[in-house]
C-alpha positions in Angstrom: 0.0 0.0 0.0 1.3 3.5 -0.9 -0.2 5.5 2.0 -2.2 4.5 5.1 -4.2 7.2 6.9 -4.9 7.0 10.6 -7.5 9.6 11.7 -10.9 10.6 13.0 -13.7 8.7 11.3 -16.2 11.6 11.2 -19.4 12.0 9.2 -19.3 15.5 7.8 -22.6 17.3 7.8 -22.4 20.5 5.6 -24.7 23.4 6.3 -24.9 27.0 5.2 -25.4 29.5 8.0 -25.4 33.3 8.6 -22.8 35.2 10.5 -25.5 35.8 13.1 -25.9 32.1 13.6 -22.1 31.9 14.4 -22.4 34.7 16.9 -25.6 33.5 18.5 -24.1 30.1 19.3 -20.8 31.6 20.7 -18.7 30.1 17.9 -15.4 31.5 16.6 -15.5 31.9 12.9 -13.0 29.7 11.0 -12.1 27.6 14.1 -13.1 24.2 15.2 -15.0 23.7 18.5 -15.0 20.3 20.2 -18.4 19.5 21.8 -18.3 16.9 24.5 -22.0 17.0 25.5 -24.1 14.9 23.2 -27.2 16.8 24.1 -25.6 20.2 23.4 -24.6 18.8 20.0 -28.1 17.5 19.2 -29.5 20.9 20.1 -27.2 22.8 17.8 -27.8 20.2 15.1 -31.6 20.6 15.4 -31.5 24.2 14.1 -29.7 23.4 10.9 -30.7 22.6 7.3 -28.4 19.9 6.0 -27.0 20.4 2.6 -24.8 17.4 2.2 -23.3 14.5 4.3 -19.9 12.8 3.5 -17.7 10.1 5.1 -15.1 12.6 6.3 -12.4 13.5 8.8 -9.4 15.4 7.7 -7.0 12.6 6.9 -9.8 10.5 5.4 -10.4 13.4 3.0 -6.7 13.4 2.0 -6.7 9.6 1.6 -9.8 9.8 -0.7 -8.0 12.5 -2.8 -4.9 10.2 -3.1 -7.2 7.3 -4.2 -8.8 9.6 -6.8 -5.2 10.3 -8.1 -4.7 6.5 -8.6 -2.8 5.6 -5.5 -3.4 2.4 -3.5 -4.4 3.7 -0.1 -6.1 2.6 3.2 -7.6 4.2 6.3 -7.9 3.3 10.0 -10.6 5.1 12.0 -12.9 4.1 14.8 -16.6 3.9 14.1 -19.6 2.3 15.8 -21.8 -0.4 14.2 -24.7 2.1 13.8 -26.4 3.7 10.8 -23.8 6.5 10.3 -21.0 4.0 10.9 -22.3 1.8 8.1 -22.6 4.8 5.8 -19.1 5.9 6.7 -17.6 2.5 5.8 -19.5 2.3 2.5 -18.5 5.9 1.6 -14.8 5.0 1.8 -15.2 1.7 0.0 -17.0 3.5 -2.8 -13.9 5.7 -3.2 -11.6 2.6 -3.5 -10.1 3.2 0.0 -9.4 0.0 2.0 -11.1 0.5 5.3 -9.0 -1.4 7.9 -11.2 -1.5 10.9 -13.7 -4.0 12.2 -16.7 -2.1 13.6 -18.7 -3.2 16.6 -21.4 -1.7 18.7 -19.8 1.1 20.8 -21.0 3.0 23.8 -20.7 6.3 21.9 -22.1 6.8 18.3 -20.1 7.3 15.2 -18.5 10.8 15.2 -20.1 13.8 13.5 -18.7 17.2 12.3 -21.0 20.1 11.5 -19.3 22.2 8.8 -21.0 25.6 9.0 -20.3 27.7 5.9 -20.8 31.5 6.2 -21.5 33.8 3.2 -17.7 34.7 3.0 -16.9 31.0 2.2 -15.2 30.5 5.6 -16.0 27.3 7.4 -16.5 26.9 11.2 -16.6 23.4 12.5 -18.4 21.9 15.5 -17.3 18.3 16.2 -18.8 15.7 18.4 -16.1 13.0 18.2 -18.3 10.2 19.5 -16.4 6.9 19.3 -13.8 8.3 16.8 -11.8 10.0 19.6 -11.7 6.8 21.6 -9.2 5.1 19.2 -6.7 2.9 21.1 -3.6 0.8 20.3 -5.8 -2.3 19.7 -7.4 -0.5 16.8 -4.0 -0.1 15.0 -3.3 -2.9 12.5 0.4 -3.4 12.7 0.6 -5.4 9.5 -1.2 -2.7 7.5 1.2 -0.1 9.0 4.3 -2.1 8.1 3.0 -2.8 4.6 2.6 1.0 3.8 5.2 3.2 2.4 4.0 6.2 4.5 1.4 6.6 7.2 -0.5 9.9 7.5 -1.7 11.0 10.9 -3.9 14.0 11.9 -3.4 16.3 14.8 -7.1 16.3 15.5 -6.8 12.7 16.7 -3.9 13.2 19.1 -4.8 13.3 22.8 -3.4 12.0 26.0 -4.0 8.4 27.0 -5.4 5.9 24.4 -5.0 8.1 21.3 -1.4 8.8 22.1 -0.7 5.1 22.6 -2.3 4.4 19.2 -0.1 7.1 17.6 3.0 5.7 19.2 2.2 2.2 18.0 1.6 3.5 14.5 4.7 5.6 14.4 7.0 2.9 15.9 6.0 0.4 13.2 6.1 2.7 10.2 8.6 3.3 7.4 7.8 7.0 7.1 5.4 9.3 9.0 3.6 12.4 7.8 1.2 14.4 10.0 -1.0 17.4 9.7 -1.1 19.8 12.6 -4.8 20.1 11.7 -5.9 23.3 13.6 -4.4 26.1 15.7 -6.7 24.9 18.4 -4.9 21.5 18.4 -1.5 23.2 18.4 -2.3 25.4 21.3 -3.8 22.5 23.3 -0.9 20.1 22.7 2.0 22.4 21.9 4.8 20.6 23.8 3.8 17.2 22.5 3.4 18.5 18.9 6.8 20.2 19.0 8.3 16.9 20.1 6.6 15.0 17.3 7.7 17.6 14.6 11.3 17.7 15.9 11.9 14.0 16.4 9.3 11.7 15.0 7.7 13.1 11.9 9.3 12.9 8.4 6.8 15.3 6.9 4.7 18.0 8.7 1.8 19.8 7.1 0.6 23.0 8.6 -0.8 26.4 7.7 1.0 29.6 8.6 -1.0 30.3 11.8 -0.4 26.7 13.1 3.3 26.6 12.6 3.8 30.1 14.0 1.8 29.1 17.1 3.9 25.9 17.4 7.1 27.8 17.8 5.6 30.9 19.5 6.5 33.5 16.9 4.8 36.1 14.8 7.6 36.3 12.3 7.6 33.8 9.4 11.4 34.1 8.9 11.7 32.4 12.3 9.6 29.5 11.0 12.0 29.1 8.1 15.0 29.1 10.5 13.3 26.5 12.7 12.6 24.2 9.7 16.2 24.6 8.5 17.5 23.6 11.9 15.5 20.4 12.4 16.2 19.3 8.8 12.8 17.6 8.5 10.3 18.3 5.6 7.8 21.0 6.6 5.1 22.0 4.1 3.2 25.1 4.9 0.1 26.7 3.2 0.0 30.5 3.5 -3.4 31.5 2.1 -3.0 34.2 -0.5 0.8 33.9 -0.2 0.8 30.4 -1.7 2.7 27.5 -0.2 6.2 26.6 0.8 8.2 23.5 1.5 11.4 23.6 3.6 13.9 20.8 4.2 17.2 22.0 5.5 18.4 24.6 3.0 16.1 23.3 0.3 13.2 25.8 0.0 10.6 25.8 -2.7 7.7 28.3 -2.9 4.6 28.4 -5.1 2.0 31.0 -5.7 -1.8 30.5 -5.5 -3.8 30.0 -8.7 -5.6 33.2 -9.8 -9.2 34.1 -10.7 -10.8 31.1 -8.9 -14.5 31.0 -8.1 -14.2 30.3 -4.4 -17.4 28.7 -3.0 -16.2 26.8 0.1 -12.8 26.5 1.8 -13.7 23.1 3.4 -11.0 20.5 2.7 -8.5 22.9 1.1 -5.7 21.8 3.4 -6.8 18.1 3.2 -6.7 18.1 -0.6 -3.4 20.1 -0.7 -1.9 17.4 1.5 -3.3 14.7 -0.9 -1.7 16.4 -3.9 1.6 17.0 -2.2 1.8 13.4 -0.9 0.8 12.1 -4.4 3.9 13.8 -5.8 6.1 12.7 -2.9 5.2 9.0 -3.1 5.6 9.1 -6.9 9.1 10.7 -6.6 8.3 14.1 -8.1 10.4 17.1 -7.2 9.4 19.3 -4.3 8.2 22.0 -6.7 6.0 19.6 -8.6 4.6 18.3 -5.2 3.7 21.8 -4.3 2.1 22.3 -7.8 0.0 19.2 -7.4 -1.1 20.2 -3.9 -2.1 23.7 -5.1 -3.9 22.2 -8.1 -6.0 19.9 -5.8 -6.8 22.6 -3.2 -7.7 25.0 -6.0 -10.3 22.5 -7.4 -11.9 21.7 -4.0 -12.5 25.3 -3.0 -14.6 25.9 -6.1 -17.2 23.4 -5.0 -19.1 22.5 -1.8 -17.5 19.9 0.5 -14.2 18.2 0.8 -14.5 15.6 -2.0 -13.7 16.0 -5.7 
């Protein structure tokens, strides 16, 4: 297998909302809020008009993108044997992704993420992880890890206890490890641990500019470049309108964004960028061509609703 993703198995529920809805529900635009109370989540959900549902999760979106580009890929994510869990599994299989998990009836339901799109195309996420966040080392298939050229992890999934042990088991049995920092919220919450991962355990780190700046406590992007040069690991950073950059030691490549796009929804832009970049990487393309493929994929996804091409 080319790439195996390990991430949150989340059913994405996409809805359009007003800026007022964001304010009234005390949400921070463009950020992700974790909801731990199932009743609170159901109450928020009840006021929404559903536009689309997808078998999602950040790394799962990337893995589907890689499959669509012709790569042999798989995914490990924890679901429950409920209606949404069955739909999740079938959704990945329909995309030619090998789903490496045996579902069973869990105490918590399959995880759900509300993706709230405001008129400016920004997305605000409210996630009830359900059983997805309860992944443990017994859910990690070592044979699948060892038979993959790269594993791709997501920062959203990392947490103390069982998820950390699952990460460690996956990392310790892998050939190469890539990870997305996922969200500034995740970085701020787990900064010390993420810094340790980036410095010592990851071969490739994906981040946006805010996430990587937060990780090393700087407001100056030149300090990010110096940090990346020092650790001599591949760090790939998306910078919004400034394009994207990859840094490994003294090798630095930059690429501009594509112009005149009809931007409809920014959901999945980072996920599909990672898919494009990893496609290039696993097929031995140059860093510049990897950035080009990542930009091409992210440019396509933001011109439609949802995180799937």
